[in-house]
C-alpha positions in Angstrom: -0.1 0.0 0.0 1.7 3.2 -1.0 1.2 6.2 1.3 1.3 10.0 0.7 3.3 12.0 3.1 3.2 16.0 3.7 5.2 18.5 5.9 3.2 21.5 7.0 4.4 25.2 8.1 5.9 28.5 6.7 8.5 28.0 3.8 11.3 27.9 5.3 10.3 24.5 7.3 8.6 22.7 4.4 11.8 23.4 2.0 13.7 20.5 3.4 11.2 17.8 3.1 10.1 19.3 -0.3 14.0 18.1 -1.5 13.1 14.6 -0.2 9.7 14.5 -2.1 7.1 14.5 0.5 3.9 16.8 -0.7 4.5 20.5 1.0 1.7 22.6 2.3 3.0 26.5 2.9 0.6 28.7 5.4 1.2 32.1 6.4 1.4 31.9 10.1 -2.0 33.2 10.4 -5.1 31.3 12.3 -8.1 31.3 10.1 -5.3 30.3 7.2 -4.0 27.9 8.9 -6.8 26.3 10.3 -8.4 26.6 6.6 -5.3 25.0 5.4 -5.2 22.4 7.8 -8.4 21.2 6.9 -8.2 20.9 3.9 -5.1 19.1 4.3 -7.0 16.3 6.7 -9.6 15.5 4.1 -6.3 14.7 1.7 -5.6 11.6 2.9 -2.1 11.5 3.8 -0.4 8.9 6.0 1.9 11.2 7.7 1.7 14.9 8.4 5.1 16.5 9.7 3.8 19.7 11.0 5.7 23.0 12.3 5.8 23.7 16.0 4.4 26.9 15.2 1.7 25.8 13.2 0.2 23.3 15.2 -0.4 25.7 18.1 -2.3 28.2 15.2 -4.3 24.8 14.0 -5.9 24.6 17.4 -7.7 21.5 17.9 -8.2 20.7 14.1 -5.2 17.9 14.7 -6.5 16.7 17.6 -9.0 13.8 16.3 -6.6 12.8 13.5 -3.9 12.2 16.7 -6.3 10.0 18.2 -6.8 7.7 14.7 -4.2 5.4 13.5 -3.7 7.5 10.5 -2.6 10.0 9.6 -0.4 10.1 11.6 0.4 13.7 12.9 3.8 14.4 14.2 4.6 18.4 15.4 8.3 19.2 15.0 9.9 22.0 16.8 11.6 24.7 14.9 11.5 27.7 16.3 14.9 29.3 17.9 13.3 27.7 20.6 11.3 25.5 21.5 8.2 26.2 23.8 7.6 22.8 25.0 4.6 22.4 22.7 5.5 19.4 20.6 7.3 17.7 23.1 3.8 17.7 25.0 2.2 16.6 21.7 5.0 13.7 21.3 4.1 12.5 25.1 0.6 12.5 24.7 1.3 10.5 22.1 3.4 7.9 23.5 0.7 7.9 26.0 -1.8 7.2 23.5 0.0 4.1 21.8 1.7 2.8 25.7 -0.6 3.9 28.2 3.0 5.2 29.9 3.4 9.4 30.2 7.2 8.7 29.9 7.9 12.6 29.6 6.4 13.0 32.9 8.7 15.1 35.2 8.3 13.0 38.8 
């Protein structure tokens, strides 16, 4: 089975993914434009969606239902000069959903 992969974020974020053959979706950092593009992207039936951390924050809960399903696999990647922990939190939730263990807990 062939599955498509996509990168979603600003031009600087998606450029390297384009070079390795992923479909890229460039969005301006504006909540309305990001949510509209995110909804369209989810309708496109990608198997993997890689999102820039700053873009994922603007998308709000658009990707939350997708993160709970087996496909698409939605991965949030830090991309700003200093990560604010949003991507790490998303990864932690995904691992907890998959394993039942919060391995990133600070206890």
